[in-house]
N, CA, C and O of each residue as an XYZ file, in Angstrom:
252
protein
N     -32.179    -56.260    133.399
C     -33.564    -55.945    133.654
C     -34.171    -55.401    132.361
O     -33.573    -54.559    131.691
N     -35.332    -55.876    132.028
C     -35.963    -55.462    130.779
C     -36.612    -54.083    130.930
O     -36.818    -53.587    132.038
N     -36.920    -53.494    129.797
C     -37.563    -52.184    129.791
C     -38.932    -52.264    130.470
O     -39.331    -51.346    131.186
N     -39.629    -53.341    130.245
C     -40.949    -53.517    130.857
C     -40.829    -53.569    132.388
O     -41.645    -52.975    133.093
N     -39.836    -54.264    132.889
C     -39.643    -54.345    134.335
C     -39.312    -52.972    134.923
O     -39.798    -52.616    135.996
N     -38.492    -52.215    134.218
C     -38.138    -50.874    134.682
C     -39.385    -49.996    134.754
O     -39.588    -49.284    135.737
N     -40.217    -50.044    133.721
C     -41.451    -49.254    133.713
C     -42.379    -49.688    134.844
O     -42.999    -48.847    135.495
N     -42.476    -50.964    135.074
C     -43.329    -51.460    136.160
C     -42.818    -50.991    137.522
O     -43.607    -50.604    138.384
N     -41.512    -51.027    137.710
C     -40.938    -50.555    138.970
C     -41.173    -49.061    139.170
O     -41.514    -48.628    140.271
N     -40.994    -48.270    138.109
C     -41.243    -46.835    138.201
C     -42.705    -46.554    138.521
O     -43.012    -45.702    139.355
N     -43.601    -47.269    137.858
C     -45.024    -47.085    138.111
C     -45.359    -47.427    139.561
O     -46.092    -46.688    140.217
N     -44.833    -48.531    140.059
C     -45.092    -48.939    141.441
C     -44.539    -47.903    142.420
O     -45.192    -47.574    143.410
N     -43.354    -47.398    142.150
C     -42.744    -46.387    143.011
C     -43.583    -45.110    143.046
O     -43.849    -44.567    144.119
N     -43.994    -44.639    141.888
C     -44.794    -43.416    141.808
C     -46.142    -43.609    142.496
O     -46.614    -42.714    143.197
N     -46.763    -44.768    142.301
C     -48.042    -45.046    142.956
C     -47.875    -45.077    144.472
O     -48.725    -44.566    145.203
N     -46.797    -45.666    144.940
C     -46.522    -45.747    146.377
C     -46.332    -44.355    146.973
O     -46.899    -44.048    148.022
N     -45.552    -43.529    146.324
C     -45.294    -42.173    146.813
C     -46.572    -41.337    146.772
O     -46.873    -40.617    147.724
N     -47.319    -41.428    145.681
C     -48.559    -40.656    145.555
C     -49.560    -41.060    146.631
O     -50.248    -40.208    147.193
N     -49.644    -42.343    146.917
C     -50.560    -42.817    147.949
C     -50.176    -42.245    149.313
O     -51.046    -41.829    150.078
N     -48.909    -42.225    149.610
C     -48.451    -41.662    150.874
C     -48.722    -40.173    150.979
O     -49.102    -39.685    152.044
N     -48.532    -39.448    149.888
C     -48.798    -38.013    149.900
C     -50.282    -37.718    150.075
O     -50.652    -36.804    150.811
N     -51.118    -38.475    149.413
C     -52.560    -38.259    149.528
C     -53.044    -38.572    150.942
O     -53.892    -37.858    151.476
N     -52.519    -39.619    151.545
C     -52.923    -39.978    152.905
C     -52.506    -38.891    153.886
O     -53.253    -38.576    154.812
N     -51.338    -38.321    153.697
C     -50.852    -37.265    154.576
C     -51.717    -36.019    154.459
O     -52.054    -35.399    155.468
N     -52.072    -35.655    153.260
C     -52.896    -34.460    153.066
C     -54.283    -34.628    153.673
O     -54.787    -33.707    154.315
N     -54.895    -35.762    153.485
C     -56.255    -35.934    153.977
C     -56.296    -35.963    155.506
O     -57.258    -35.466    156.091
N     -55.304    -36.518    156.160
C     -55.274    -36.565    157.622
C     -54.884    -35.212    158.216
O     -55.285    -34.900    159.337
N     -54.125    -34.418    157.503
C     -53.664    -33.141    158.043
C     -54.807    -32.144    158.206
O     -54.722    -31.246    159.043
N     -55.863    -32.285    157.430
C     -56.975    -31.349    157.496
C     -57.983    -31.691    158.586
O     -58.840    -30.868    158.907
N     -57.901    -32.877    159.155
C     -58.868    -33.298    160.157
C     -58.547    -32.687    161.522
O     -57.384    -32.564    161.905
N     -59.582    -32.314    162.233
C     -59.433    -31.790    163.588
C     -59.507    -32.965    164.552
O     -60.408    -33.799    164.462
N     -58.558    -33.026    165.470
C     -58.510    -34.111    166.446
C     -59.169    -33.632    167.733
O     -58.838    -32.567    168.254
N     -60.093    -34.420    168.233
C     -60.769    -34.108    169.488
C     -60.036    -34.827    170.616
O     -59.971    -36.056    170.632
N     -59.484    -34.064    171.560
C     -58.686    -34.658    172.630
C     -59.502    -35.629    173.479
O     -59.066    -36.752    173.734
N     -60.678    -35.202    173.913
C     -61.481    -36.018    174.831
C     -61.952    -37.309    174.164
O     -61.962    -38.364    174.798
N     -62.338    -37.237    172.907
C     -62.880    -38.413    172.227
C     -61.820    -39.323    171.613
O     -62.030    -40.533    171.524
N     -60.684    -38.766    171.187
C     -59.704    -39.564    170.454
C     -58.380    -39.789    171.190
O     -57.858    -40.903    171.190
N     -57.842    -38.759    171.805
C     -56.513    -38.860    172.414
C     -56.574    -39.414    173.835
O     -55.826    -40.328    174.182
N     -57.457    -38.864    174.648
C     -57.546    -39.281    176.048
C     -57.808    -40.782    176.204
O     -57.192    -41.403    177.071
N     -58.700    -41.400    175.401
C     -58.890    -42.851    175.515
C     -57.627    -43.652    175.174
O     -57.392    -44.710    175.757
N     -56.818    -43.157    174.238
C     -55.560    -43.843    173.910
C     -54.590    -43.790    175.086
O     -53.946    -44.788    175.412
N     -54.488    -42.627    175.720
C     -53.640    -42.514    176.906
C     -54.128    -43.442    178.010
O     -53.332    -44.123    178.657
N     -55.430    -43.465    178.218
C     -55.992    -44.315    179.273
C     -55.716    -45.788    179.003
O     -55.420    -46.547    179.926
N     -55.809    -46.187    177.765
C     -55.637    -47.602    177.418
C     -54.167    -48.027    177.395
O     -53.833    -49.120    177.853
N     -53.294    -47.178    176.868
C     -51.919    -47.604    176.602
C     -50.850    -46.961    177.486
O     -49.718    -47.442    177.513
N     -51.173    -45.896    178.205
C     -50.115    -45.155    178.900
C     -50.290    -45.047    180.413
O     -49.306    -45.077    181.152
N     -51.523    -44.924    180.877
C     -51.746    -44.623    182.289
C     -51.299    -45.725    183.236
O     -50.984    -45.442    184.392
N     -51.263    -46.951    182.789
C     -50.845    -48.018    183.703
C     -49.377    -47.884    184.100
O     -49.000    -48.318    185.189
N     -48.554    -47.304    183.262
C     -47.122    -47.146    183.566
C     -46.723    -45.707    183.903
O     -45.646    -45.487    184.457
N     -47.556    -44.739    183.584
C     -47.198    -43.328    183.781
C     -48.299    -42.600    184.539
O     -48.841    -41.606    184.057
N     -48.624    -43.093    185.714
C     -49.683    -42.516    186.547
C     -49.082    -41.998    187.851
O     -47.885    -42.164    188.082
N     -49.895    -41.370    188.710
C     -49.365    -40.909    190.000
C     -48.837    -42.056    190.860
O     -47.916    -41.863    191.655
N     -49.414    -43.244    190.704
C     -49.002    -44.399    191.502
C     -47.691    -44.976    190.980
O     -46.794    -45.284    191.763
N     -47.577    -45.122    189.680
C     -46.384    -45.707    189.061
C     -45.878    -44.754    187.983
O     -46.621    -44.390    187.071
N     -44.622    -44.357    188.088
C     -44.056    -43.412    187.129
C     -42.840    -44.010    186.446
O     -41.706    -43.749    186.847
N     -43.065    -44.796    185.437
C     -41.971    -45.409    184.694
C     -41.122    -44.304    184.060
O     -41.649    -43.414    183.394
N     -39.834    -44.368    184.269
C     -38.873    -43.368    183.781
C     -39.151    -41.974    184.328
O     -38.692    -40.979    183.766
N     -39.903    -41.901    185.427
C     -40.194    -40.608    186.029
C     -41.154    -39.747    185.230
O     -41.224    -38.537    185.442
N     -41.892    -40.355    184.316
C     -42.791    -39.598    183.443
C     -44.242    -39.859    183.808
O     -44.690    -41.005    183.831
N     -44.974    -38.788    184.093
C     -46.406    -38.886    184.408
C     -47.205    -38.186    183.321
O     -46.806    -37.133    182.823
N     -48.337    -38.780    182.959
C     -49.178    -38.127    181.954
C     -50.410    -37.471    182.558
O     -51.224    -36.907    181.827
N     -50.561    -37.531    183.862
C     -51.742    -36.945    184.493
C     -51.553    -35.477    184.855
O     -52.511    -34.824    185.267
N     -50.353    -34.946    184.713
C     -50.114    -33.548    185.080
C     -50.005    -32.673    183.862
O     -49.804    -31.465    183.986
């Protein structure tokens, strides 16, 4: 492997790690609103299998 390839790989690795760290920091400071953001996700993806009527794996999300 040439020196240029090694430098390119290091640069790509550092850029990848830095991007992940920056994304984590920016999302960590945001306040999540349960009613506007979380509850609709549960309704769309979870309630059909984890409701009072049907309890897949015995897990309900309505309680």
